[in-house]
C-alpha positions in Angstrom: -60.5 34.5 2.3 -62.0 31.4 0.5 -59.2 31.6 -2.1 -56.6 32.0 0.6 -58.1 29.0 2.5 -57.9 26.9 -0.6 -54.3 28.0 -1.3 -52.9 27.3 2.2 -53.3 23.5 2.2 -51.3 23.4 -1.0 -48.5 25.4 0.6 -48.6 23.2 3.7 -48.4 20.1 1.5 -45.6 21.5 -0.5 -43.6 22.3 2.6 -44.2 18.8 3.9 -43.1 17.2 0.7 -40.0 19.3 0.7 -39.2 18.2 4.3 -39.7 14.6 3.3 -37.5 14.9 0.3 -34.8 16.4 2.4 -35.2 13.6 4.9 -35.0 10.9 2.3 -31.9 12.5 0.8 -30.3 12.6 4.2 -31.1 8.9 4.7 -29.5 8.1 1.4 -26.4 10.1 2.4 -26.3 8.3 5.7 -26.5 4.9 4.0 -23.7 5.9 1.6 -21.5 6.9 4.5 -22.3 3.7 6.4 -21.6 1.6 3.3 -18.2 3.3 2.9 -17.1 2.2 6.4 -14.4 -0.5 6.2 -15.8 -4.0 6.1 -14.4 -7.5 5.2 -16.2 -9.4 2.5 -16.1 -13.2 2.6 -15.1 -14.5 -0.8 -15.2 -18.2 -0.2 -14.6 -21.0 2.4 -12.8 -24.3 2.0 -13.7 -27.1 4.5 -11.9 -30.2 5.9 -13.3 -32.6 8.6 -10.5 -31.5 11.0 -8.8 -28.4 12.5 -7.2 -26.0 10.0 -3.9 -25.2 11.6 -2.1 -22.9 9.2 -2.5 -20.9 5.9 -0.5 -18.7 3.7 -1.2 -16.4 0.7 1.5 -16.4 -2.0 3.4 -13.1 -2.6 1.8 -12.7 -6.0 -1.7 -13.3 -4.5 -2.3 -16.2 -6.9 -2.4 -19.1 -4.4 -3.4 -20.1 -0.9 -1.7 -23.0 0.9 -3.2 -24.7 4.0 -2.2 -27.3 6.6 -4.5 -29.5 8.8 -4.4 -31.6 11.9 -5.3 -34.7 9.9 -1.9 -34.6 8.1 -2.9 -32.8 5.0 -1.2 -30.0 3.0 -3.3 -28.5 0.2 -3.0 -25.8 -2.5 -5.9 -23.6 -3.7 -6.0 -20.8 -6.2 -6.8 -17.4 -4.9 -10.3 -17.9 -6.3 -10.8 -21.0 -4.1 -10.2 -23.7 -6.7 -8.7 -26.8 -5.3 -5.4 -27.8 -7.0 -4.0 -30.7 -4.9 -3.8 -32.3 -1.5 -1.0 -34.5 -0.1 -0.8 -36.6 3.1 2.3 -35.8 5.2 1.9 -38.6 7.7 1.7 -36.3 10.7 -0.3 -33.2 11.8 0.9 -30.1 10.0 1.7 -27.1 12.1 3.1 -24.7 9.5 2.8 -24.0 5.8 4.3 -21.4 3.4 4.1 -20.7 -0.3 6.4 -18.8 -2.6 5.6 -16.7 -5.7 3.8 -18.7 -8.3 3.5 -21.6 -5.8 6.9 -22.8 -7.1 7.6 -24.0 -3.6 5.1 -25.1 -1.0 6.8 -25.8 2.4 5.3 -27.6 5.4 6.4 -28.5 8.9 5.0 -31.4 10.9 4.5 -32.7 14.4 7.1 -35.5 14.0 9.7 -33.0 12.9 9.6 -33.2 9.1 10.3 -30.3 6.8 8.6 -31.0 3.5 9.1 -29.1 0.2 6.7 -29.5 -2.7 6.4 -28.0 -6.1 3.3 -26.4 -7.6 2.0 -29.8 -8.7 2.2 -31.3 -5.2 5.3 -33.4 -6.0 7.7 -33.8 -3.0 11.0 -32.2 -4.0 12.9 -33.0 -0.7 12.5 -33.4 3.0 14.5 -33.2 6.2 13.7 -34.6 9.7 14.6 -32.6 12.8 14.9 -33.8 16.4 11.9 -31.6 17.5 8.6 -30.6 16.2 8.6 -28.2 13.2 6.3 -25.6 14.7 6.4 -23.1 11.9 7.9 -22.5 8.5 8.3 -19.5 6.1 9.8 -18.9 2.7 11.0 -15.8 0.7 9.1 -14.7 -2.4 11.4 -16.4 -4.8 11.8 -19.5 -2.7 15.5 -19.2 -2.1 15.3 -18.7 1.7 13.4 -21.2 3.8 13.2 -20.6 7.6 12.3 -23.3 10.1 11.1 -22.9 13.7 12.0 -26.1 15.6 11.2 -27.5 19.0 14.9 -28.3 19.4 15.4 -24.6 20.4 16.9 -23.6 17.0 15.8 -21.6 14.0 17.2 -22.9 10.7 17.9 -21.3 7.4 17.8 -23.6 4.3 18.1 -23.1 0.6 15.3 -24.3 -1.8 17.6 -27.1 -2.8 17.8 -28.5 0.7 21.1 -27.2 1.9 21.4 -25.9 5.5 22.9 -22.4 5.6 22.9 -21.9 9.4 21.2 -22.8 12.6 20.8 -20.2 15.4 20.3 -21.5 19.0 17.4 -19.7 20.7 17.8 -21.6 24.1 14.1 -22.5 24.0 11.6 -24.2 21.7 11.0 -21.9 18.7 7.3 -21.5 18.1 7.0 -19.0 15.2 9.2 -17.8 12.3 8.9 -15.2 9.5 11.0 -14.2 6.5 10.9 -10.9 4.6 9.8 -11.1 1.0 13.4 -10.7 -0.2 14.8 -13.1 2.4 17.0 -10.4 4.0 15.7 -10.9 7.5 14.4 -13.8 9.6 12.3 -13.2 12.7 11.7 -15.9 15.4 9.7 -16.2 18.6 10.2 -18.7 21.4 8.3 -20.5 24.2 10.4 -18.5 26.7 9.0 -15.1 25.5 12.0 -14.1 23.3 11.7 -12.3 19.9 14.8 -12.2 17.7 15.5 -10.8 14.3 18.5 -12.3 12.4 20.4 -11.2 9.3 21.3 -13.3 6.3 24.3 -14.7 8.1 22.3 -15.7 11.2 23.6 -12.9 13.3 21.3 -11.1 15.7 19.9 -7.7 14.5 17.8 -7.1 17.6 15.9 -9.0 20.2 13.1 -8.3 22.8 11.5 -10.3 25.6 7.7 -10.0 26.0 5.5 -11.4 28.8 4.2 -14.5 27.1 5.0 -17.4 24.7 5.3 -16.0 21.2 2.6 -18.0 19.4 2.5 -15.8 16.4 5.2 -13.6 14.7 5.4 -11.9 11.3 7.7 -9.5 9.5 6.0 -7.1 7.1 7.1 -8.1 3.5 9.5 -5.1 3.4 10.9 -5.6 6.9 9.7 -2.2 8.2 7.6 -3.8 11.0 7.4 -6.9 13.1 4.2 -7.9 14.9 4.2 -10.6 17.6 1.5 -12.0 19.9 0.9 -14.8 22.3 -0.6 -16.2 25.4 -0.3 -12.9 27.5 -3.2 -11.5 25.4 -1.0 -8.7 24.2 0.2 -8.0 20.8 3.3 -5.9 20.1 4.3 -4.0 17.0 8.0 -3.2 16.5 9.8 -1.0 14.0 12.9 -2.1 12.1 15.1 -1.1 15.0 13.2 -3.2 17.5 11.4 -0.3 19.2 7.7 -0.8 20.2 5.5 1.5 18.2 2.2 0.0 19.2 0.8 -2.3 21.9 -2.6 -3.9 21.3 -4.7 -5.6 23.9 -7.3 -7.8 22.2 -9.9 -9.6 24.4 -8.4 -13.0 24.0 -5.2 -15.0 23.6 -3.5 -14.3 20.2 -2.6 -17.5 18.2 -1.2 -15.9 15.1 -0.5 -12.6 13.5 0.2 -11.2 10.0 1.5 -7.9 8.6 1.1 -6.2 5.2 3.5 -4.1 3.4 4.8 -1.1 5.4 2.4 -2.2 8.2 -0.7 -0.7 6.6 -2.7 -3.6 8.1 -2.0 -6.0 11.0 -4.2 -9.1 11.5 -4.6 -10.9 14.8 -6.1 -14.4 15.0 -7.6 -15.0 18.4 -8.5 -17.9 20.6 -12.1 -16.7 20.9 -12.8 -17.1 17.1 -12.3 -13.5 16.2 -9.9 -12.1 13.7 -9.2 -8.3 14.1 -7.5 -6.1 11.6 -5.7 -2.9 12.8 -4.1 0.0 10.9 -0.6 1.3 11.5 -2.0 3.7 14.1 -3.2 0.7 16.2 -6.9 1.5 15.6 -9.1 -1.4 14.7 -10.3 -1.3 11.1 -12.6 -4.3 11.0 -13.1 -7.8 12.3 -14.5 -11.2 11.2 -15.5 -14.2 13.2 -15.6 -18.0 13.0 -17.3 -20.6 15.2 -14.0 -21.8 16.8 -10.5 -20.7 17.6 -8.5 -19.0 14.9 -5.2 -20.8 14.4 -3.6 -18.8 11.6 -4.0 -15.6 9.6 -2.3 -14.4 6.4 -2.5 -11.0 4.8 -1.6 -10.5 1.1 1.4 -8.1 0.7 -0.8 -5.1 0.0 -3.5 -6.1 2.5 -6.3 -6.5 0.1 -6.8 -10.2 0.9 -7.0 -12.1 4.2 -6.9 -15.9 4.8 -8.1 -17.3 8.1 -7.6 -20.9 9.3 -9.9 -22.1 12.1 -10.5 -25.1 14.3 -14.0 -25.1 12.9 -12.5 -27.0 9.9 -12.7 -24.1 7.5 -10.3 -21.9 5.6 -11.8 -18.5 4.9 -10.7 -15.9 2.3 -11.8 -12.3 2.8 -11.5 -9.2 0.7 -10.5 -6.2 2.7 -10.8 -2.5 1.8 -7.6 -1.6 0.0 -5.5 0.6 2.3 -3.4 3.5 1.1 0.2 2.4 1.1 2.6 5.2 2.2 4.9 6.1 -0.7 7.9 8.4 -0.5 7.3 11.2 -3.1 9.3 10.5 -6.3 11.6 13.4 -7.2 12.3 14.3 -10.8 15.3 12.1 -11.3 18.7 12.8 -12.7 20.0 9.3 -11.9 22.8 7.2 -13.0 21.2 4.6 -15.4 20.6 1.4 -13.5 20.0 -0.7 -16.7 23.2 -2.7 -17.4 23.7 -4.6 -20.7 25.9 -7.0 -18.7 23.3 -7.4 -16.0 23.0 -10.4 -13.7 19.2 -10.7 -13.8 16.0 -9.6 -15.4 13.0 -7.7 -14.0 9.8 -7.9 -16.0 7.0 -5.5 -15.0 3.3 -5.6 -16.0 0.2 -4.1 -14.5 -3.6 -4.4 -14.8 -4.5 -2.1 -16.4 -1.3 -1.5 -18.4 0.2 1.8 -19.2 1.5 2.5 -15.7 4.8 4.3 -15.0 7.5 2.2 -13.4 10.0 3.7 -11.0 13.0 1.7 -9.8 15.3 3.5 -7.2 13.1 6.6 -7.7 14.0 6.7 -11.4 11.5 6.2 -14.3 12.5 3.1 -16.2 9.5 2.6 -18.5 5.8 2.1 -19.0 4.1 -1.3 -18.3 4.7 -3.8 -19.8 8.5 -3.4 -19.7 11.4 -5.8 -19.2 14.8 -4.7 -17.8 18.2 -6.3 -17.5 19.6 -5.3 -14.1 22.5 -6.0 -11.9 21.8 -8.3 -8.9 20.7 -6.4 -5.9 17.7 -5.0 -4.0 15.4 -2.5 -5.7 12.5 -0.4 -4.4 9.8 -0.4 -7.0 6.9 2.1 -7.4 4.2 1.7 -10.1 2.0 4.7 -10.7 -1.1 5.2 -12.9 -3.5 8.2 -12.9 -6.7 7.4 -11.1 -5.2 4.4 -9.2 -3.5 4.0 -5.9 0.3 3.7 -6.0 1.7 0.2 -6.0 5.0 -0.5 -4.2 7.2 -3.4 -3.4 10.9 -4.2 -2.9 12.6 -6.8 -5.2 15.7 -8.8 -4.3 17.2 -9.7 -7.7 19.6 -12.6 -7.5 22.3 -13.5 -10.1 20.7 -15.4 -13.0 17.2 -14.7 -11.6 14.2 -13.5 -13.6 11.4 -11.9 -11.6 8.0 -11.2 -13.0 6.3 -8.3 -11.2 2.6 -8.0 -11.7 0.9 -5.0 -10.2 -2.9 -5.3 -9.7 -3.8 -1.6 -9.6 -6.8 -0.5 -7.5 -8.9 2.5 -8.4 -8.5 5.4 -6.1 -11.8 6.1 -4.3 -12.8 9.5 -2.7 -12.8 9.6 1.1 -16.3 9.5 2.5 -17.3 12.3 4.9 -18.5 10.8 8.2 -22.0 11.5 9.4 -21.8 14.3 12.1 -22.7 13.4 15.7 -26.3 14.3 16.5 -27.3 14.2 12.9 -29.7 11.2 13.2 -31.8 12.8 15.9 -32.3 15.9 13.7 -33.3 13.7 10.8 -35.8 11.9 13.0 -37.2 15.3 14.1 -37.7 16.3 10.4 -39.6 13.2 9.6 -41.8 13.5 12.8 -42.5 17.1 12.0 -43.6 16.2 8.5 -46.0 13.6 9.8 -47.6 16.0 12.3 -48.1 18.7 9.7 -49.7 16.2 7.3 -52.0 15.0 10.1 -53.1 18.6 11.0 -53.7 19.5 7.4 -55.9 16.4 7.0 -57.9 17.4 10.1 
């Protein structure tokens, strides 16, 4: 019996230690699952002693442009390095930046449309009869859209020529251009949303229940998101049908959409920016100390710029969403490479060695350069161990387009912690403590 009595405490302690190890392991797993939940990481802030009114991330995710109430337009690198600032002579309501910051466009309170190059030199300007409430530009800079207080939305070339003006019968508050310049969306003070084709003809329109403060077409034109002072936000498909209706807790000042609608960002009057998925479920949110005036998502949704009345421009890194990709079939296509082509597409990726598909046909391994006829091309870049990268390129005659794919490593999906798990974990730890106390007694 004495030997047994000596042996039993050792058994009890061994059992207790086992329970504690299990509990610690469970805590570690719980922490891993929590860390895997989507969050936004603040990368940097840029401050001005005034309200930040607008911001835009370039399509190649190399630059961020901003506009302020104290008449400034500025350009930063995506790392937050300040490149230049210019004084426009009037509060800036809208800014937009093309690929490589080749063109930086601004619209002002006195009705000026201002176009700068990547060094901050004014290329040309145009004065309208009403405020320029918003501006946007295609990825290559060839299409510039202007939302004007004179009740018209305008299309201009990058050389300053007016292509057309479409009468919206009310002050135009917001405007957006697809990456290829194929579609222009506009929203008005009298609640109207309209999508126009390259000739300025209506594709579809819809009337909501409030002034359209913010409107954005996804880079590929598959979705349009619009929000305003009715505290609702509407997501439309490419046929103008509502696919989601969001009801944030505050007025929506601006919106942004990523490629294929994988993310939608809402900048709210209460200082909150919320990010939703295509399914209308909130992914994450960030906050500022004052009203959010503008939001801008990078094409793939991995970066978010936020302009606030607190005088700050914020840049956040977002969890990379999975972009839906149509499966690529084994091709037996007609070759699309043409020796007498109109333009050139140059593809590179980081890391290199990725397979490039154009029109669902394999055309090479990065880096690769192709002469192609002018036209619109769906592009998929695929590399083992990385998420697929997609975009649509509008190649114009005589154009050379450099496509740079920043590949993101594929990560395993985390298993969520089951409901009721934490109480069980707490019971294990409490039981271990009680057993230890009794054994000590």
